[in-house]
C-alpha positions as CSV (number, residue, x, y, z in Angstrom):
1,X,0.0,0.0,0.0
2,X,1.5,3.3,-1.1
3,X,1.6,6.2,1.4
4,X,0.0,9.4,0.3
5,X,2.2,12.4,0.3
6,X,0.5,15.5,1.7
7,X,2.1,18.2,-0.3
8,X,0.3,21.0,1.6
9,X,1.7,19.6,4.9
10,X,5.2,19.3,3.5
11,X,5.0,22.9,2.2
12,X,3.7,24.1,5.6
13,X,6.5,22.3,7.4
14,X,9.1,23.9,5.1
15,X,7.6,27.3,5.7
16,X,7.6,26.7,9.4
17,X,11.2,25.6,9.4
18,X,12.2,28.8,7.6
19,X,10.1,30.8,10.1
20,X,11.8,29.1,13.0
21,X,15.2,29.7,11.5
22,X,14.3,33.4,11.1
23,X,13.1,33.6,14.7
24,X,16.2,31.9,15.9
25,X,18.3,34.5,14.2
26,X,16.1,37.3,15.7
27,X,16.5,35.7,19.1
28,X,20.3,35.4,18.8
29,X,20.7,39.0,17.7
30,X,18.4,40.2,20.6
31,X,20.3,38.2,23.2
32,X,23.6,39.7,22.0
33,X,22.3,43.3,22.0
34,X,19.9,43.4,25.0
35,X,21.7,44.7,28.1
36,X,20.7,44.7,31.8
37,X,22.4,46.4,34.7
38,X,22.6,45.1,38.3
39,X,23.7,47.1,41.3
40,X,25.3,46.0,44.6
41,X,23.0,46.5,47.6
42,X,24.9,49.7,48.5
43,X,24.9,50.9,44.9
44,X,28.7,51.2,44.9
45,X,29.1,48.6,42.1
46,X,27.2,48.4,38.8
47,X,27.6,45.5,36.4
48,X,26.2,45.6,32.9
49,X,25.7,42.3,31.1
50,X,24.1,41.3,27.8
51,X,21.3,38.7,27.8
52,X,23.9,36.2,26.6
53,X,25.8,36.7,29.9
54,X,28.7,38.7,28.6
55,X,29.8,41.4,31.0
56,X,30.1,44.7,29.0
57,X,30.9,47.1,31.8
58,X,31.7,47.3,35.5
59,X,31.3,50.7,37.2
60,X,32.6,51.5,40.7
61,X,30.8,54.4,42.3
62,X,32.6,56.3,45.1
63,X,35.9,55.7,46.6
64,X,37.4,52.4,47.6
65,X,39.5,53.7,50.5
66,X,37.0,52.7,53.2
67,X,36.6,49.1,51.9
68,X,38.5,46.1,52.8
69,X,39.7,44.1,49.8
70,X,37.9,40.9,51.0
71,X,34.6,42.8,51.5
72,X,34.9,44.5,48.1
73,X,35.7,41.1,46.4
74,X,32.6,39.5,48.0
75,X,30.4,42.4,46.9
76,X,31.8,42.3,43.4
77,X,31.3,38.5,43.1
78,X,27.7,38.8,44.4
79,X,26.9,41.5,42.0
80,X,28.4,39.6,39.0
81,X,26.4,36.5,40.1
82,X,23.2,38.6,40.2
83,X,24.1,39.9,36.8
84,X,24.3,36.4,35.5
85,X,20.9,35.7,36.9
86,X,19.6,38.9,35.3
87,X,21.0,37.8,32.0
88,X,19.2,34.4,32.3
89,X,16.0,36.2,33.1
90,X,16.4,38.5,30.1
91,X,17.1,35.5,27.8
92,X,13.9,33.8,29.1
93,X,11.8,37.0,28.5
94,X,13.3,37.4,25.0
95,X,12.6,33.8,24.2
96,X,9.0,34.1,25.3
97,X,8.5,37.3,23.3
98,X,10.1,35.9,20.1
99,X,8.9,32.3,20.2
100,X,5.8,32.6,22.4
101,X,3.4,33.0,19.5
102,X,4.8,30.2,17.4
103,X,2.0,27.7,16.8
104,X,2.4,24.0,16.2
105,X,1.9,22.3,12.8
106,X,-1.3,20.8,14.1
107,X,-2.9,24.2,14.9
108,X,-5.0,26.0,12.4
């Protein structure tokens, strides 16, 4: 028994694949360009990171004379860890925005 080839379904699948590839490119560009900033609790450190997790800037506000090296190191490490979490959150939001409306092949 020969199987029927559903040309319309194949055409739709090809179109969908192209659309997914386009959306993936949009997502990758958005992840690389979207930036978020995180501050330390005392606002003395600001870390800017892309949604991909790449740190693009670290700003130190105020003097460092009053800080112990170990205290500053802990504060910086915590702020960088928070920036990584913010980047993950931004990726998730961008993913939902870009891919959220993608329907399955079975949907009309």
